C-alpha positions in Angstrom: -148.3 173.3 -46.8 -151.6 171.4 -46.7 -153.6 170.1 -49.6 -156.0 173.0 -49.2 -153.2 175.7 -49.1 -153.1 178.0 -52.1 -150.3 177.2 -54.6 -147.7 179.8 -55.3 -148.0 181.2 -58.8 -145.7 179.5 -61.4 -142.4 181.1 -62.1 -140.7 180.9 -65.4 -137.3 179.1 -65.4 -134.7 180.7 -67.6 -132.2 178.0 -68.7 -128.7 179.1 -69.6 -127.2 176.8 -72.3 -124.2 176.9 -74.4 -124.3 177.8 -78.1 -123.7 174.1 -78.9 -126.7 173.0 -76.9 -128.9 175.8 -78.3 -127.9 174.6 -81.8 -128.8 171.0 -81.0 -132.2 172.1 -79.5 -132.9 174.1 -82.6 -132.0 171.2 -84.9 -134.2 168.9 -82.8 -137.1 171.3 -83.0 -136.8 171.5 -86.8 -136.6 167.7 -87.1 -139.7 167.3 -85.0 -141.6 169.9 -87.0 -140.6 168.1 -90.2 -141.8 164.7 -88.8 -145.1 166.2 -87.5 -145.8 167.8 -90.9 -145.3 164.4 -92.6 -148.0 162.8 -90.6 -151.6 162.4 -92.1 -154.2 162.2 -89.4 -157.9 161.3 -89.2 -160.3 160.4 -86.4 -163.2 157.9 -86.4 -165.8 158.7 -83.8 -168.5 156.0 -83.7 -171.8 156.5 -81.9 -171.9 152.9 -80.7 -169.4 150.9 -78.7 -168.9 148.1 -76.2 -172.6 147.3 -75.6 -173.2 147.0 -79.4 -170.2 144.7 -79.9 -171.4 142.5 -77.1 -174.8 142.2 -78.8 -173.0 140.8 -81.8 -171.6 138.1 -79.4 -168.1 139.4 -80.2 -165.4 140.7 -77.8 -165.2 144.5 -78.2 -161.5 144.5 -78.8 -161.7 141.6 -81.2 -164.5 143.4 -83.1 -162.2 146.4 -83.6 -159.1 144.3 -84.5 -160.9 142.2 -87.2 -162.5 145.3 -88.5 -159.1 146.9 -88.9 -157.9 144.0 -91.1 -161.1 144.0 -93.1 -160.7 147.7 -93.7 -157.1 147.3 -94.7 -158.0 144.4 -97.1 -160.8 146.6 -98.5 -158.3 149.4 -99.3 -155.2 147.4 -100.2 -156.4 144.0 -101.3 -154.0 142.2 -99.0 -153.7 141.2 -95.3 -151.3 143.3 -93.1 -149.0 142.2 -90.4 -150.7 143.5 -87.3 -149.2 144.5 -83.9 -151.5 145.0 -80.9 -149.8 145.8 -77.6 -150.6 143.4 -74.7 -149.5 143.9 -71.1 -147.7 141.0 -69.3 -147.8 142.8 -65.9 -148.9 139.7 -64.1 -145.2 138.7 -64.3 -142.5 140.3 -62.2 -141.0 143.2 -64.3 -143.3 142.0 -67.1 -143.9 144.7 -69.7 -145.5 143.8 -73.1 -146.0 141.1 -75.7 -147.3 141.3 -79.2 -150.8 140.2 -80.1 -150.4 139.0 -83.7 -153.9 139.8 -84.7 -153.6 138.6 -88.3 -154.9 135.0 -88.3 -156.4 132.7 -90.9 -159.9 133.4 -89.5 -159.4 137.1 -89.7 -158.3 136.7 -93.3 -161.3 134.7 -94.1 -163.5 137.4 -92.7 -161.7 140.2 -94.5 -162.1 138.4 -97.8 -165.8 137.7 -97.1 -166.3 141.4 -96.6 -164.5 142.3 -99.8 -166.5 139.8 -101.8 -169.8 141.3 -100.6 -170.8 138.4 -98.4 -173.6 139.2 -95.9 -176.1 137.4 -93.6 -175.5 134.4 -91.4 -172.3 133.3 -93.2 -170.6 136.7 -92.6 -171.7 136.8 -88.9 -170.4 133.3 -88.4 -167.0 134.3 -89.8 -167.0 137.5 -87.7 -167.7 135.5 -84.5 -165.1 132.8 -85.4 -162.5 135.5 -86.1 -163.4 137.2 -82.8 -163.0 134.0 -80.8 -159.6 133.3 -82.4 -158.5 136.8 -81.5 -159.5 136.4 -77.9 -157.5 133.2 -77.7 -154.5 134.8 -79.3 -154.7 137.7 -76.8 -154.9 135.4 -73.8 -151.9 133.5 -75.0 -149.9 136.7 -75.3 -150.9 137.9 -71.8 -149.6 134.7 -70.2 -146.2 134.7 -72.1 -147.3 132.3 -74.8 -146.7 134.8 -77.6 -143.7 134.5 -79.9 -142.1 138.0 -80.3 -140.5 138.4 -76.9 -139.2 134.9 -76.9 -137.7 135.4 -80.3 -136.2 138.7 -79.2 -134.5 137.0 -76.3 -133.2 134.2 -78.4 -131.9 136.6 -81.0 -130.2 138.7 -78.3 -128.4 135.5 -77.1 -127.5 134.5 -80.7 -126.1 138.0 -81.5 -124.2 138.1 -78.2 -122.5 134.7 -78.8 -122.3 134.3 -82.5 -121.6 136.2 -85.7 -124.5 136.4 -88.2 -122.1 135.1 -90.9 -121.5 131.9 -88.9 -123.1 129.0 -90.7 -124.5 127.8 -87.4 -126.2 131.1 -86.8 -130.0 130.3 -86.4 -131.5 130.7 -89.9 -134.8 131.9 -88.5 -133.3 135.3 -87.6 -132.2 135.9 -91.2 -135.4 134.5 -92.8 -137.1 137.2 -94.9 -140.5 135.9 -93.8 -139.8 136.8 -90.2 -138.7 140.3 -91.2 -141.8 140.8 -93.4 -144.1 139.5 -90.5 -142.7 142.3 -88.3 -143.2 145.1 -90.8 -146.3 146.2 -88.9 -148.6 147.7 -91.5 -151.1 148.1 -88.7 -149.7 149.1 -85.3 -152.5 149.4 -82.8 -153.0 150.0 -79.1 -156.2 149.9 -77.0 -156.1 152.3 -74.1 -159.6 151.9 -73.0 -158.6 151.0 -69.4 -156.6 154.2 -69.1 -158.7 156.9 -67.2 -159.0 160.5 -68.2 -158.1 160.1 -71.9 -160.6 161.4 -74.4 -158.4 160.5 -77.4 -154.9 159.3 -78.1 -152.8 158.2 -81.0 -149.3 157.7 -82.3 -147.4 157.5 -85.6 -147.2 154.4 -87.7 -144.2 152.1 -87.0 -143.9 151.2 -90.7 -143.3 153.8 -93.3 -146.1 152.4 -95.4 -148.5 151.5 -92.5 -151.0 152.9 -90.2 -151.0 153.8 -86.5 -154.3 153.1 -84.7 -154.9 154.3 -81.2 -158.4 153.5 -79.9 -160.7 153.8 -77.0 -163.8 151.5 -76.7 -166.4 153.0 -74.4 -169.9 151.8 -73.5 -171.6 153.7 -76.3 -168.8 155.1 -78.4 -165.5 154.3 -80.0 -162.7 156.7 -81.0 -159.9 155.7 -83.3 -157.0 158.0 -84.1 -155.7 156.9 -87.5 -152.2 158.0 -88.7 -150.1 157.4 -91.7 -147.2 159.1 -93.5 -148.0 161.5 -96.4 -146.7 160.2 -99.7 -146.3 156.6 -98.5 -147.8 153.4 -100.0 -150.7 153.8 -97.6 -153.8 155.2 -99.1 -154.1 157.9 -96.5 -155.6 158.1 -93.1 -159.0 159.4 -94.3 -159.3 156.6 -96.8 -158.7 154.0 -94.1 -161.0 155.7 -91.7 -163.9 155.6 -94.2 -163.2 152.0 -95.0 -163.2 151.1 -91.2 -166.5 152.9 -90.7 -168.0 151.0 -93.6 -166.9 147.6 -92.3 -168.1 148.3 -88.7 -171.5 149.6 -90.0 -171.8 146.5 -92.2 -171.3 144.3 -89.1 -173.8 146.3 -87.2 -176.4 146.2 -89.9 -176.1 142.4 -90.4 -176.3 141.8 -86.6 -179.4 143.9 -86.4 -181.0 142.0 -89.2 -180.3 138.7 -87.4 -181.8 140.0 -84.2 -185.2 140.9 -85.8 
């Protein structure tokens, strides 16, 4: 058939499965329904985007990432471990690395927002946090991140040693490392993926948030998820805080431009 030839109408496929397989499918459906029902979901749809962020002299992705942390601090009074996915496709069979967005400069900005700081001082902290995020992202993209290296080293240690061995590397049993990987914000920017109007995913921490976002020229869409009944304050609460933070940045940048 040619590309222009009409397609045959679809035909339903009737699968014949054993009672055991049918039971397993039913159990999986019930588990999925339970998990889906436990998810709290909210969407932030901003009427400004990439061009506005550039007018602040801040990378668009950096603007969103530092706003996530400022919003989290606004809601929870603490800084979160943050995961942002980063491709390493420039390398043969390269896949991903973690951009650890939570930096001292991002923390300084979040605390400034929470304290009510405005004007030139706030914008200076915003731009510094943005520059730091861009540098962190570039490092991750060229295999200068830490998480995949640590994963490989841990794999070797687990393969060759017992964790109870006194010579087992202490870094892998350090509570600080485990805490730093409890991603209270797990985020992914799918802006470069065509034909997607919105996307999201569940949080990777029981008490955290999942943030899937698209930064377009004049709009931003963020799908916020969290688990009902968790230590998170709910997706709608986070979404409201995030809008307030971004609107604050926008208002202060517009004042500066006048």
